C-alpha positions as CSV (number, residue, x, y, z in Angstrom):
1,M,48.8,7.8,-38.4
2,R,51.2,8.5,-35.6
3,L,48.4,8.3,-32.9
4,F,47.3,4.9,-34.3
5,N,50.9,3.6,-33.9
6,R,50.8,4.4,-30.2
7,V,47.9,1.9,-29.8
8,P,49.2,-1.4,-28.5
9,A,49.4,-4.2,-31.1
10,E,47.1,-6.3,-28.8
11,I,44.4,-3.7,-29.2
12,R,44.9,-3.2,-32.9
13,A,44.6,-6.9,-33.4
14,A,41.3,-7.1,-31.4
15,V,39.5,-4.1,-32.9
16,V,37.3,-5.0,-35.8
17,P,37.5,-2.6,-38.7
18,P,36.1,0.0,-39.4
19,D,36.0,0.6,-35.6
20,R,38.2,3.5,-34.5
21,V,39.9,3.5,-31.1
22,L,39.0,6.5,-29.0
23,T,40.6,5.5,-25.8
24,Y,41.7,2.4,-23.8
25,A,43.0,1.2,-20.5
26,P,44.6,-1.9,-19.2
27,G,42.5,-4.2,-17.1
28,A,43.1,-7.3,-15.2
29,D,42.0,-9.5,-18.1
30,G,43.2,-7.5,-21.0
31,Y,42.4,-4.1,-22.3
32,V,39.1,-2.2,-22.1
33,T,38.8,-0.2,-25.3
34,V,36.3,2.3,-26.4
35,T,35.8,2.8,-30.1
36,D,33.4,4.9,-32.1
37,R,31.2,1.9,-32.7
38,A,31.7,-0.5,-29.7
39,L,33.0,-1.2,-26.3
40,Y,35.6,-4.0,-26.0
41,L,36.1,-5.9,-22.9
42,G,39.1,-7.9,-23.6
43,R,38.0,-9.9,-26.7
44,L,34.3,-9.3,-26.1
45,R,32.8,-6.7,-28.4
46,L,29.6,-4.9,-27.4
47,P,28.1,-2.5,-30.0
48,W,26.9,0.7,-28.3
49,C,23.3,-0.1,-29.1
50,Q,23.6,-3.0,-26.8
51,V,25.2,-1.2,-23.9
52,D,22.5,0.1,-21.4
53,R,24.9,1.6,-18.9
54,G,28.3,1.5,-17.2
55,V,28.6,1.6,-13.4
56,W,31.9,2.6,-11.9
57,D,33.4,2.0,-8.4
58,E,36.9,1.9,-6.9
59,D,37.4,-1.7,-8.2
60,G,36.4,-1.2,-11.9
61,L,33.5,-1.3,-14.4
62,T,30.2,-3.1,-14.5
63,V,28.7,-2.9,-18.0
64,V,24.9,-3.8,-18.2
65,T,23.6,-4.7,-21.6
66,T,20.1,-3.9,-22.9
67,G,19.2,-7.6,-22.3
68,G,20.1,-7.2,-18.6
69,R,23.3,-9.1,-18.7
70,E,26.2,-7.8,-16.5
71,H,29.9,-7.9,-17.3
72,R,32.3,-7.0,-14.5
73,V,35.8,-5.7,-15.3
74,P,38.5,-4.9,-12.8
75,L,40.0,-1.6,-13.9
76,P,42.5,-0.1,-11.5
77,D,43.4,3.0,-13.6
78,P,40.4,3.7,-15.9
79,G,41.9,6.9,-17.5
80,R,39.3,8.4,-19.8
81,I,37.2,5.2,-20.0
82,P,34.3,6.4,-17.8
83,E,33.7,9.7,-19.8
84,A,34.1,8.0,-23.1
85,V,31.6,5.1,-22.2
86,R,29.1,7.7,-20.9
87,E,29.4,9.8,-24.0
88,R,29.1,6.9,-26.4
89,V,26.0,5.4,-24.6
90,V,24.2,8.7,-24.4
91,S,25.0,9.6,-28.1
92,S,23.5,6.2,-29.2
93,I,20.1,7.0,-27.7
94,L,17.6,8.5,-30.0
95,V,14.4,8.1,-28.0
96,S,13.7,7.2,-24.3
97,Q,10.2,7.2,-23.2
98,Y,8.5,5.7,-20.1
99,V,4.9,4.4,-20.7
100,P,2.7,3.2,-17.9
101,L,1.1,-0.1,-18.8
102,D,-1.3,-0.8,-15.9
103,A,-1.6,-0.4,-12.1
104,R,1.5,-2.6,-11.5
105,G,4.0,-0.5,-13.6
106,G,5.2,0.3,-17.0
107,V,7.9,0.0,-19.7
108,R,10.7,2.2,-20.9
109,L,10.9,2.2,-24.7
110,V,14.4,3.1,-26.0
111,A,15.5,3.6,-29.6
112,R,19.2,3.4,-30.2
113,R,21.3,4.1,-33.2
114,G,22.6,0.8,-34.5
115,E,26.0,0.1,-36.1
116,D,24.8,0.5,-39.5
117,G,22.5,3.4,-39.0
118,E,19.4,1.2,-38.3
119,T,17.2,1.9,-35.3
120,V,17.3,-0.7,-32.5
121,W,14.5,-0.6,-30.0
122,S,14.5,-2.2,-26.5
123,L,11.8,-2.6,-23.9
124,G,12.7,-2.3,-20.2
125,F,9.8,-3.5,-18.0
126,D,9.6,-2.3,-14.4
127,E,10.8,-4.6,-11.8
128,G,8.2,-7.2,-10.9
129,L,6.6,-7.1,-14.3
130,D,7.0,-10.2,-16.5
131,G,8.0,-9.1,-20.0
132,N,7.0,-12.5,-21.3
133,D,3.4,-12.1,-20.1
134,P,1.3,-12.0,-23.3
135,G,-1.1,-9.2,-22.0
136,L,1.8,-6.9,-20.9
137,R,3.7,-7.7,-24.0
138,A,0.7,-6.7,-26.2
139,L,0.4,-3.4,-24.3
140,A,4.1,-2.7,-24.6
141,E,4.0,-3.5,-28.4
142,Q,1.1,-1.0,-28.7
143,A,3.0,1.6,-26.9
144,L,6.1,0.9,-29.0
145,E,4.1,1.3,-32.2
146,G,2.7,4.6,-30.9
147,A,6.2,5.8,-30.1
148,R,7.5,4.8,-33.6
149,R,4.8,6.8,-35.2
150,S,5.2,9.8,-32.8
151,F,8.9,10.1,-33.1
152,G,9.2,8.8,-36.8
153,V,11.9,6.2,-36.0
C-alpha cells in the first residue's frame, strides 16, 4: 500500500478501478499514466486494445488509436512511459496478420485482448485503399473469418 500512497492524488482520482497504476509522468496538460488496462492522457482513457502505437520524439508522445486518431502530448521528462507503453501495446496483441486483397494492396488483421478478456479485431487497410469500398470490405471480412478460424480467436 505504501507504493500506492506515492501516486499523486490527481492520478488516483482519474484512474478508474480496477485499473492499477504502473508508471506515470507529468505532461504539459496533466499526467500521462500507464495502467495495466489503459493509457491515460490527462483525463482521456484509452484501453490498450484501442492503442495502435505510440511514437516518441524530443517533444513528447503521439498516440495513434486503432481507428487512426492521433493524440499528441508534450512530455518533457517521459521517465518509464515509453517502455511501459510499448510493453502494454505488444502484450495486447494476440494475432497480427497481413493479407493481400487485390493488386492494389491488402489489409492487416489484428486481434487484441480487450479489457474484459474479449477479443477485439481491427482492420488496417493499406494506404490508398478505401476501407468503406463494399468489394474490398467483403474481401477483408472473408480474410478475417479465415483468420478467426485459423487462430481460434
